[in-house]
N, CA, C, O and the ligand as a Tripos MOL2 file, in Angstrom:
@<TRIPOS>MOLECULE
protein
  237   235    60     0     0
PROTEIN
NO_CHARGES

@<TRIPOS>ATOM
      1 N          -3.2750  -10.5210   -0.7510 N.3       1 MET1
      2 CA         -4.7000  -10.8060   -0.5990 C.3       1 MET1
      3 C          -5.5260   -9.6820   -1.2390 C.2       1 MET1
      4 O          -5.3800   -8.5150   -0.8750 O.2       1 MET1
      5 N          -6.3560  -10.0280   -2.1530 N.am      2 ALA2
      6 CA         -7.1850   -9.0460   -2.8490 C.3       2 ALA2
      7 C          -8.3850   -8.7090   -1.9930 C.2       2 ALA2
      8 O          -9.1450   -9.5780   -1.5670 O.2       2 ALA2
      9 N          -8.5300   -7.4080   -1.7560 N.am      3 VAL3
     10 CA         -9.6660   -6.9760   -0.9440 C.3       3 VAL3
     11 C         -10.6920   -6.3330   -1.8630 C.2       3 VAL3
     12 O         -10.4810   -5.2360   -2.3800 O.2       3 VAL3
     13 N         -11.7780   -7.0120   -2.0530 N.am      4 THR4
     14 CA        -12.8360   -6.4760   -2.9030 C.3       4 THR4
     15 C         -14.0910   -6.2160   -2.1070 C.2       4 THR4
     16 O         -14.9870   -5.5120   -2.5730 O.2       4 THR4
     17 N         -14.1680   -6.7710   -0.9190 N.am      5 THR5
     18 CA        -15.3490   -6.5650   -0.0860 C.3       5 THR5
     19 C         -14.9030   -6.0670    1.2730 C.2       5 THR5
     20 O         -14.1800   -6.7570    1.9920 O.2       5 THR5
     21 N         -15.3310   -4.8850    1.6180 N.am      6 ALA6
     22 CA        -14.9480   -4.3010    2.8940 C.3       6 ALA6
     23 C         -15.5800   -5.0860    4.0400 C.2       6 ALA6
     24 O         -16.7310   -5.5180    3.9710 O.2       6 ALA6
     25 N         -14.7800   -5.2550    5.1010 N.am      7 ASP7
     26 CA        -15.2840   -5.9510    6.2730 C.3       7 ASP7
     27 C         -15.3300   -4.9530    7.4080 C.2       7 ASP7
     28 O         -14.2910   -4.5660    7.9420 O.2       7 ASP7
     29 N         -16.5120   -4.5370    7.7760 N.am      8 TRP8
     30 CA        -16.6620   -3.5050    8.7990 C.3       8 TRP8
     31 C         -16.9650   -4.0900   10.1780 C.2       8 TRP8
     32 O         -17.4300   -3.3880   11.0760 O.2       8 TRP8
     33 N         -16.6940   -5.3840   10.3280 N.am      9 THR9
     34 CA        -16.9870   -5.9760   11.6240 C.3       9 THR9
     35 C         -16.0240   -5.4680   12.6860 C.2       9 THR9
     36 O         -16.3190   -5.5500   13.8790 O.2       9 THR9
     37 N         -14.8730   -4.9440   12.2640 N.am     10 ASP10
     38 CA        -13.9000   -4.3820   13.1950 C.3      10 ASP10
     39 C         -13.7120   -2.9160   12.8560 C.2      10 ASP10
     40 O         -12.8010   -2.5920   12.0940 O.2      10 ASP10
     41 N         -14.5250   -2.0150   13.3800 N.am     11 PRO11
     42 CA        -14.5570   -0.6300   12.9260 C.3      11 PRO11
     43 C         -13.3400    0.1950   13.3610 C.2      11 PRO11
     44 O         -13.1840    1.3310   12.9120 O.2      11 PRO11
     45 N         -12.4940   -0.3400   14.2080 N.am     12 ILE12
     46 CA        -11.3260    0.4390   14.6110 C.3      12 ILE12
     47 C         -10.1170    0.0420   13.7970 C.2      12 ILE12
     48 O          -9.0060    0.4840   14.0870 O.2      12 ILE12
     49 N         -10.3130   -0.7990   12.7650 N.am     13 ALA13
     50 CA         -9.2160   -1.1370   11.8670 C.3      13 ALA13
     51 C          -9.6420   -0.8890   10.4430 C.2      13 ALA13
     52 O         -10.7900   -1.1270   10.0700 O.2      13 ALA13
     53 N          -8.6980   -0.4040    9.6460 N.am     14 CYS14
     54 CA         -8.9860   -0.1810    8.2240 C.3      14 CYS14
     55 C          -9.3260   -1.5270    7.5920 C.2      14 CYS14
     56 O          -8.5420   -2.4700    7.7010 O.2      14 CYS14
     57 N         -10.4850   -1.6340    6.9290 N.am     15 PRO15
     58 CA        -10.8790   -2.9010    6.3230 C.3      15 PRO15
     59 C         -10.0570   -3.2360    5.0930 C.2      15 PRO15
     60 O         -10.1120   -4.3570    4.5880 O.2      15 PRO15
     61 N          -9.2950   -2.2650    4.6100 N.am     16 PHE16
     62 CA         -8.5390   -2.4840    3.3620 C.3      16 PHE16
     63 C          -7.1150   -2.9090    3.6140 C.2      16 PHE16
     64 O          -6.6050   -3.7970    2.9300 O.2      16 PHE16
     65 N          -6.4650   -2.2980    4.5770 N.am     17 CYS17
     66 CA         -5.0710   -2.6650    4.8550 C.3      17 CYS17
     67 C          -4.8860   -3.2240    6.2630 C.2      17 CYS17
     68 O          -3.8220   -3.7510    6.5880 O.2      17 CYS17
     69 N          -5.9240   -3.1110    7.1030 N.am     18 GLY18
     70 CA         -5.8450   -3.6770    8.4400 C.3      18 GLY18
     71 C          -5.1870   -2.8020    9.4760 C.2      18 GLY18
     72 O          -5.0470   -3.2070   10.6300 O.2      18 GLY18
     73 N          -4.7780   -1.6010    9.0840 N.am     19 ASP19
     74 CA         -4.1480   -0.6840   10.0450 C.3      19 ASP19
     75 C          -5.1540   -0.3030   11.1420 C.2      19 ASP19
     76 O          -6.3460   -0.1300   10.8860 O.2      19 ASP19
     77 N          -4.6530   -0.1820   12.3300 N.am     20 GLU20
     78 CA         -5.4890    0.2500   13.4290 C.3      20 GLU20
     79 C          -5.7890    1.7430   13.2730 C.2      20 GLU20
     80 O          -4.9100    2.5250   12.9110 O.2      20 GLU20
     81 N          -7.0280    2.1250   13.5470 N.am     21 LEU21
     82 CA         -7.4540    3.5250   13.4010 C.3      21 LEU21
     83 C          -7.4650    4.2160   14.7420 C.2      21 LEU21
     84 O          -7.6690    3.5830   15.7780 O.2      21 LEU21
     85 N          -7.2460    5.5180   14.7210 N.am     22 ALA22
     86 CA         -7.2570    6.3080   15.9500 C.3      22 ALA22
     87 C          -8.6240    6.2640   16.5960 C.2      22 ALA22
     88 O          -8.7390    6.2450   17.8210 O.2      22 ALA22
     89 N          -9.6660    6.2470   15.7710 N.am     23 SER23
     90 CA        -11.0300    6.1730   16.2680 C.3      23 SER23
     91 C         -11.9140    5.6460   15.1540 C.2      23 SER23
     92 O         -11.5910    5.8200   13.9790 O.2      23 SER23
     93 N         -13.0270    5.0050   15.4980 N.am     24 PRO24
     94 CA        -13.9530    4.5230   14.4470 C.3      24 PRO24
     95 C         -14.5180    5.7090   13.6610 C.2      24 PRO24
     96 O         -14.7480    6.7740   14.2340 O.2      24 PRO24
     97 N         -14.7360    5.5420   12.3930 N.am     25 GLY25
     98 CA        -15.3670    6.5900   11.5970 C.3      25 GLY25
     99 C         -14.4040    7.7160   11.2380 C.2      25 GLY25
    100 O         -13.8320    7.7350   10.1480 O.2      25 GLY25
    101 N         -14.2350    8.6480   12.1640 N.am     26 ALA26
    102 CA        -13.3830    9.8050   11.9070 C.3      26 ALA26
    103 C         -11.9380    9.3820   11.6940 C.2      26 ALA26
    104 O         -11.2430    9.9430   10.8480 O.2      26 ALA26
    105 N         -11.4940    8.4150   12.4420 N.am     27 GLY27
    106 CA        -10.1480    7.9070   12.2780 C.3      27 GLY27
    107 C          -9.9380    7.2960   10.8950 C.2      27 GLY27
    108 O          -8.8590    7.3790   10.3080 O.2      27 GLY27
    109 N         -10.9820    6.6940   10.4100 N.am     28 PHE28
    110 CA        -10.9010    6.0870    9.0740 C.3      28 PHE28
    111 C         -10.7960    7.1630    8.0170 C.2      28 PHE28
    112 O         -10.0310    7.0190    7.0630 O.2      28 PHE28
    113 N         -11.5510    8.2380    8.1680 N.am     29 VAL29
    114 CA        -11.5060    9.3310    7.2160 C.3      29 VAL29
    115 C         -10.0700    9.9170    7.1630 C.2      29 VAL29
    116 O          -9.5280   10.1850    6.0900 O.2      29 VAL29
    117 N          -9.4900   10.0990    8.3470 N.am     30 ASP30
    118 CA         -8.1140   10.6020    8.4120 C.3      30 ASP30
    119 C          -7.1620    9.6110    7.7250 C.2      30 ASP30
    120 O          -6.2420   10.0000    7.0060 O.2      30 ASP30
    121 N          -7.4120    8.3360    7.9690 N.am     31 HIS31
    122 CA         -6.5600    7.2940    7.4410 C.3      31 HIS31
    123 C          -6.5340    7.2820    5.9090 C.2      31 HIS31
    124 O          -5.4650    7.2000    5.3050 O.2      31 HIS31
    125 N          -7.7050    7.3640    5.2900 N.am     32 ILE32
    126 CA         -7.7160    7.3140    3.8250 C.3      32 ILE32
    127 C          -7.1290    8.5640    3.2160 C.2      32 ILE32
    128 O          -6.7040    8.5520    2.0610 O.2      32 ILE32
    129 N          -7.0990    9.6650    3.9930 N.am     33 HIS33
    130 CA         -6.4360   10.8520    3.4860 C.3      33 HIS33
    131 C          -4.9170   10.6700    3.4710 C.2      33 HIS33
    132 O          -4.1980   11.3380    2.7280 O.2      33 HIS33
    133 N          -4.4580    9.7520    4.3100 N.am     34 GLU34
    134 CA         -3.0140    9.4930    4.3690 C.3      34 GLU34
    135 C          -2.5940    8.3370    3.4900 C.2      34 GLU34
    136 O          -1.4190    8.1970    3.1490 O.2      34 GLU34
    137 N          -3.5560    7.5080    3.1230 N.am     35 SER35
    138 CA         -3.2490    6.3350    2.3470 C.3      35 SER35
    139 C          -4.0040    6.3650    1.0170 C.2      35 SER35
    140 O          -5.2050    6.0990    0.9680 O.2      35 SER35
    141 N          -3.2860    6.6920   -0.0600 N.am     36 ALA36
    142 CA         -3.9280    6.7760   -1.3700 C.3      36 ALA36
    143 C          -4.5240    5.4270   -1.7840 C.2      36 ALA36
    144 O          -5.5800    5.3650   -2.4140 O.2      36 ALA36
    145 N          -3.8310    4.3650   -1.4210 N.am     37 THR37
    146 CA         -4.3290    3.0310   -1.7740 C.3      37 THR37
    147 C          -5.6570    2.7590   -1.1050 C.2      37 THR37
    148 O          -6.6010    2.2970   -1.7460 O.2      37 THR37
    149 N          -5.7300    3.0470    0.1930 N.am     38 CYS38
    150 CA         -6.9760    2.7880    0.9170 C.3      38 CYS38
    151 C          -8.0810    3.7350    0.4500 C.2      38 CYS38
    152 O          -9.2490    3.3530    0.3870 O.2      38 CYS38
    153 N          -7.7090    4.9560    0.1280 N.am     39 GLU39
    154 CA         -8.7090    5.9080   -0.3690 C.3      39 GLU39
    155 C          -9.3360    5.3840   -1.6730 C.2      39 GLU39
    156 O         -10.5480    5.4480   -1.8750 O.2      39 GLU39
    157 N          -8.4770    4.8740   -2.5290 N.am     40 ALA40
    158 CA         -8.9830    4.3410   -3.7940 C.3      40 ALA40
    159 C          -9.8720    3.1300   -3.5430 C.2      40 ALA40
    160 O         -10.9130    2.9730   -4.1800 O.2      40 ALA40
    161 N          -9.4620    2.2870   -2.6200 N.am     41 GLU41
    162 CA        -10.2930    1.1340   -2.2730 C.3      41 GLU41
    163 C         -11.6300    1.5640   -1.7070 C.2      41 GLU41
    164 O         -12.6750    0.9930   -2.0200 O.2      41 GLU41
    165 N         -11.5710    2.6000   -0.8550 N.am     42 PHE42
    166 CA        -12.7800    3.1000   -0.2380 C.3      42 PHE42
    167 C         -13.7160    3.6870   -1.2700 C.2      42 PHE42
    168 O         -14.9180    3.4260   -1.2390 O.2      42 PHE42
    169 N         -13.1830    4.4730   -2.1800 N.am     43 GLU43
    170 CA        -14.0080    5.0730   -3.2280 C.3      43 GLU43
    171 C         -14.6600    3.9690   -4.0670 C.2      43 GLU43
    172 O         -15.8420    4.0400   -4.4050 O.2      43 GLU43
    173 N         -13.8800    2.9720   -4.3850 N.am     44 PHE44
    174 CA        -14.4090    1.8370   -5.1650 C.3      44 PHE44
    175 C         -15.5290    1.1530   -4.3780 C.2      44 PHE44
    176 O         -16.5890    0.8390   -4.9210 O.2      44 PHE44
    177 N         -15.2710    0.9330   -3.0930 N.am     45 TRP45
    178 CA        -16.2410    0.2680   -2.2500 C.3      45 TRP45
    179 C         -17.5350    1.0910   -2.1580 C.2      45 TRP45
    180 O         -18.6450    0.5680   -2.2540 O.2      45 TRP45
    181 N         -17.3320    2.4210   -1.9650 N.am     46 ARG46
    182 CA        -18.4970    3.2810   -1.7870 C.3      46 ARG46
    183 C         -19.3500    3.3520   -3.0410 C.2      46 ARG46
    184 O         -20.5680    3.5050   -2.9560 O.2      46 ARG46
    185 N         -18.7220    3.2420   -4.1990 N.am     47 GLU47
    186 CA        -19.4880    3.2520   -5.4450 C.3      47 GLU47
    187 C         -20.2930    1.9860   -5.6290 C.2      47 GLU47
    188 O         -21.2280    1.9370   -6.4280 O.2      47 GLU47
    189 N         -19.9210    0.9620   -4.8810 N.am     48 ASN48
    190 CA        -20.6010   -0.3080   -5.0220 C.3      48 ASN48
    191 C         -21.6540   -0.5560   -3.9680 C.2      48 ASN48
    192 O         -22.2500   -1.6320   -3.9200 O.2      48 ASN48
    193 N         -21.8800    0.4000   -3.1480 N.am     49 ILE49
    194 CA        -22.9670    0.2780   -2.1660 C.3      49 ILE49
    195 C         -23.9880    1.3620   -2.4340 C.2      49 ILE49
    196 O         -23.7610    2.2610   -3.2430 O.2      49 ILE49
    197 N         -25.1000    1.2700   -1.7550 N.am     50 SER50
    198 CA        -26.1160    2.2820   -1.9770 C.3      50 SER50
    199 C         -25.9270    3.4490   -1.0260 C.2      50 SER50
    200 O         -25.1620    3.3650   -0.0650 O.2      50 SER50
    201 N         -26.6200    4.5250   -1.2980 N.am     51 ASP51
    202 CA        -26.4240    5.7600   -0.5900 C.3      51 ASP51
    203 C         -26.7010    5.6910    0.9180 C.2      51 ASP51
    204 O         -26.2060    6.5180    1.6840 O.2      51 ASP51
    205 N         -27.4770    4.7210    1.3260 N.am     52 ASP52
    206 CA        -27.8420    4.6530    2.7330 C.3      52 ASP52
    207 C         -26.6530    4.4610    3.6280 C.2      52 ASP52
    208 O         -26.6340    4.9710    4.7480 O.2      52 ASP52
    209 N         -25.6560    3.7360    3.1640 N.am     53 VAL53
    210 CA        -24.4370    3.5240    3.9660 C.3      53 VAL53
    211 C         -23.4320    4.6410    3.6820 C.2      53 VAL53
    212 O         -22.7770    5.1270    4.6040 O.2      53 VAL53
    213 N         -23.3070    5.0450    2.4480 N.am     54 ALA54
    214 CA        -22.3340    6.0600    2.0820 C.3      54 ALA54
    215 C         -22.5460    7.3460    2.8510 C.2      54 ALA54
    216 O         -21.5740    8.0290    3.1740 O.2      54 ALA54
    217 N         -23.7750    7.6960    3.1520 N.am     55 GLY55
    218 CA        -24.0690    8.9120    3.8720 C.3      55 GLY55
    219 C         -23.4070    8.9780    5.2270 C.2      55 GLY55
    220 O         -23.0280   10.0550    5.6860 O.2      55 GLY55
    221 N         -23.2690    7.8580    5.8590 N.am     56 GLU56
    222 CA        -22.6510    7.8520    7.1950 C.3      56 GLU56
    223 C         -21.2010    8.2680    7.1480 C.2      56 GLU56
    224 O         -20.6670    8.7660    8.1390 O.2      56 GLU56
    225 N         -20.5530    8.0740    6.0100 N.am     57 TRP57
    226 CA        -19.1190    8.3020    5.9180 C.3      57 TRP57
    227 C         -18.8140    9.6280    5.1970 C.2      57 TRP57
    228 O         -17.6530    9.9740    4.9830 O.2      57 TRP57
    229 N         -19.8560   10.3490    4.8350 N.am     58 ALA58
    230 CA        -19.6350   11.5610    4.0450 C.3      58 ALA58
    231 C         -18.9180   12.6290    4.8570 C.2      58 ALA58
    232 O         -18.2460   13.4910    4.2930 O.2      58 ALA58
    233 N         -19.0570   12.5780    6.1780 N.am     59 GLY59
    234 CA        -18.3640   13.4430    7.1140 C.3      59 GLY59
    235 C         -18.1140   14.8300    6.6340 C.2      59 GLY59
    236 O         -17.5330   15.6390    7.3580 O.2      59 GLY59
    237 ZN         -5.8840    1.3510    5.2250 Zn       60 ZN60
@<TRIPOS>BOND
     1     1     2 1
     2     2     3 1
     3     3     4 2
     4     3     5 am
     5     5     6 1
     6     6     7 1
     7     7     8 2
     8     7     9 am
     9     9    10 1
    10    10    11 1
    11    11    12 2
    12    11    13 am
    13    13    14 1
    14    14    15 1
    15    15    16 2
    16    15    17 am
    17    17    18 1
    18    18    19 1
    19    19    20 2
    20    19    21 am
    21    21    22 1
    22    22    23 1
    23    23    24 2
    24    23    25 am
    25    25    26 1
    26    26    27 1
    27    27    28 2
    28    27    29 am
    29    29    30 1
    30    30    31 1
    31    31    32 2
    32    31    33 am
    33    33    34 1
    34    34    35 1
    35    35    36 2
    36    35    37 am
    37    37    38 1
    38    38    39 1
    39    39    40 2
    40    39    41 am
    41    41    42 1
    42    42    43 1
    43    43    44 2
    44    43    45 am
    45    45    46 1
    46    46    47 1
    47    47    48 2
    48    47    49 am
    49    49    50 1
    50    50    51 1
    51    51    52 2
    52    51    53 am
    53    53    54 1
    54    54    55 1
    55    55    56 2
    56    55    57 am
    57    57    58 1
    58    58    59 1
    59    59    60 2
    60    59    61 am
    61    61    62 1
    62    62    63 1
    63    63    64 2
    64    63    65 am
    65    65    66 1
    66    66    67 1
    67    67    68 2
    68    67    69 am
    69    69    70 1
    70    70    71 1
    71    71    72 2
    72    71    73 am
    73    73    74 1
    74    74    75 1
    75    75    76 2
    76    75    77 am
    77    77    78 1
    78    78    79 1
    79    79    80 2
    80    79    81 am
    81    81    82 1
    82    82    83 1
    83    83    84 2
    84    83    85 am
    85    85    86 1
    86    86    87 1
    87    87    88 2
    88    87    89 am
    89    89    90 1
    90    90    91 1
    91    91    92 2
    92    91    93 am
    93    93    94 1
    94    94    95 1
    95    95    96 2
    96    95    97 am
    97    97    98 1
    98    98    99 1
    99    99   100 2
   100    99   101 am
   101   101   102 1
   102   102   103 1
   103   103   104 2
   104   103   105 am
   105   105   106 1
   106   106   107 1
   107   107   108 2
   108   107   109 am
   109   109   110 1
   110   110   111 1
   111   111   112 2
   112   111   113 am
   113   113   114 1
   114   114   115 1
   115   115   116 2
   116   115   117 am
   117   117   118 1
   118   118   119 1
   119   119   120 2
   120   119   121 am
   121   121   122 1
   122   122   123 1
   123   123   124 2
   124   123   125 am
   125   125   126 1
   126   126   127 1
   127   127   128 2
   128   127   129 am
   129   129   130 1
   130   130   131 1
   131   131   132 2
   132   131   133 am
   133   133   134 1
   134   134   135 1
   135   135   136 2
   136   135   137 am
   137   137   138 1
   138   138   139 1
   139   139   140 2
   140   139   141 am
   141   141   142 1
   142   142   143 1
   143   143   144 2
   144   143   145 am
   145   145   146 1
   146   146   147 1
   147   147   148 2
   148   147   149 am
   149   149   150 1
   150   150   151 1
   151   151   152 2
   152   151   153 am
   153   153   154 1
   154   154   155 1
   155   155   156 2
   156   155   157 am
   157   157   158 1
   158   158   159 1
   159   159   160 2
   160   159   161 am
   161   161   162 1
   162   162   163 1
   163   163   164 2
   164   163   165 am
   165   165   166 1
   166   166   167 1
   167   167   168 2
   168   167   169 am
   169   169   170 1
   170   170   171 1
   171   171   172 2
   172   171   173 am
   173   173   174 1
   174   174   175 1
   175   175   176 2
   176   175   177 am
   177   177   178 1
   178   178   179 1
   179   179   180 2
   180   179   181 am
   181   181   182 1
   182   182   183 1
   183   183   184 2
   184   183   185 am
   185   185   186 1
   186   186   187 1
   187   187   188 2
   188   187   189 am
   189   189   190 1
   190   190   191 1
   191   191   192 2
   192   191   193 am
   193   193   194 1
   194   194   195 1
   195   195   196 2
   196   195   197 am
   197   197   198 1
   198   198   199 1
   199   199   200 2
   200   199   201 am
   201   201   202 1
   202   202   203 1
   203   203   204 2
   204   203   205 am
   205   205   206 1
   206   206   207 1
   207   207   208 2
   208   207   209 am
   209   209   210 1
   210   210   211 1
   211   211   212 2
   212   211   213 am
   213   213   214 1
   214   214   215 1
   215   215   216 2
   216   215   217 am
   217   217   218 1
   218   218   219 1
   219   219   220 2
   220   219   221 am
   221   221   222 1
   222   222   223 1
   223   223   224 2
   224   223   225 am
   225   225   226 1
   226   226   227 1
   227   227   228 2
   228   227   229 am
   229   229   230 1
   230   230   231 1
   231   231   232 2
   232   231   233 am
   233   233   234 1
   234   234   235 1
   235   235   236 2
@<TRIPOS>SUBSTRUCTURE
     1 MET1         2 RESIDUE 1 A MET
     2 ALA2         6 RESIDUE 1 A ALA
     3 VAL3        10 RESIDUE 1 A VAL
     4 THR4        14 RESIDUE 1 A THR
     5 THR5        18 RESIDUE 1 A THR
     6 ALA6        22 RESIDUE 1 A ALA
     7 ASP7        26 RESIDUE 1 A ASP
     8 TRP8        30 RESIDUE 1 A TRP
     9 THR9        34 RESIDUE 1 A THR
    10 ASP10       38 RESIDUE 1 A ASP
    11 PRO11       42 RESIDUE 1 A PRO
    12 ILE12       46 RESIDUE 1 A ILE
    13 ALA13       50 RESIDUE 1 A ALA
    14 CYS14       54 RESIDUE 1 A CYS
    15 PRO15       58 RESIDUE 1 A PRO
    16 PHE16       62 RESIDUE 1 A PHE
    17 CYS17       66 RESIDUE 1 A CYS
    18 GLY18       70 RESIDUE 1 A GLY
    19 ASP19       74 RESIDUE 1 A ASP
    20 GLU20       78 RESIDUE 1 A GLU
    21 LEU21       82 RESIDUE 1 A LEU
    22 ALA22       86 RESIDUE 1 A ALA
    23 SER23       90 RESIDUE 1 A SER
    24 PRO24       94 RESIDUE 1 A PRO
    25 GLY25       98 RESIDUE 1 A GLY
    26 ALA26      102 RESIDUE 1 A ALA
    27 GLY27      106 RESIDUE 1 A GLY
    28 PHE28      110 RESIDUE 1 A PHE
    29 VAL29      114 RESIDUE 1 A VAL
    30 ASP30      118 RESIDUE 1 A ASP
    31 HIS31      122 RESIDUE 1 A HIS
    32 ILE32      126 RESIDUE 1 A ILE
    33 HIS33      130 RESIDUE 1 A HIS
    34 GLU34      134 RESIDUE 1 A GLU
    35 SER35      138 RESIDUE 1 A SER
    36 ALA36      142 RESIDUE 1 A ALA
    37 THR37      146 RESIDUE 1 A THR
    38 CYS38      150 RESIDUE 1 A CYS
    39 GLU39      154 RESIDUE 1 A GLU
    40 ALA40      158 RESIDUE 1 A ALA
    41 GLU41      162 RESIDUE 1 A GLU
    42 PHE42      166 RESIDUE 1 A PHE
    43 GLU43      170 RESIDUE 1 A GLU
    44 PHE44      174 RESIDUE 1 A PHE
    45 TRP45      178 RESIDUE 1 A TRP
    46 ARG46      182 RESIDUE 1 A ARG
    47 GLU47      186 RESIDUE 1 A GLU
    48 ASN48      190 RESIDUE 1 A ASN
    49 ILE49      194 RESIDUE 1 A ILE
    50 SER50      198 RESIDUE 1 A SER
    51 ASP51      202 RESIDUE 1 A ASP
    52 ASP52      206 RESIDUE 1 A ASP
    53 VAL53      210 RESIDUE 1 A VAL
    54 ALA54      214 RESIDUE 1 A ALA
    55 GLY55      218 RESIDUE 1 A GLY
    56 GLU56      222 RESIDUE 1 A GLU
    57 TRP57      226 RESIDUE 1 A TRP
    58 ALA58      230 RESIDUE 1 A ALA
    59 GLY59      234 RESIDUE 1 A GLY
    60 ZN60       237 GROUP 0 **** ****
């Protein structure tokens, strides 16, 4: 399944691979550091949104 649009309706799961996160937000940041695939997906996603949302994840 090609994931081109992140689905943030379930914030405790990675929207790219579906893995459960240790915690919303911070858990996702840890997750993308461990998953190069998800990190790449996240970077791609972040480039396609405006700064208003990206700022929340800058951590
Ligand atoms: Zn993931």
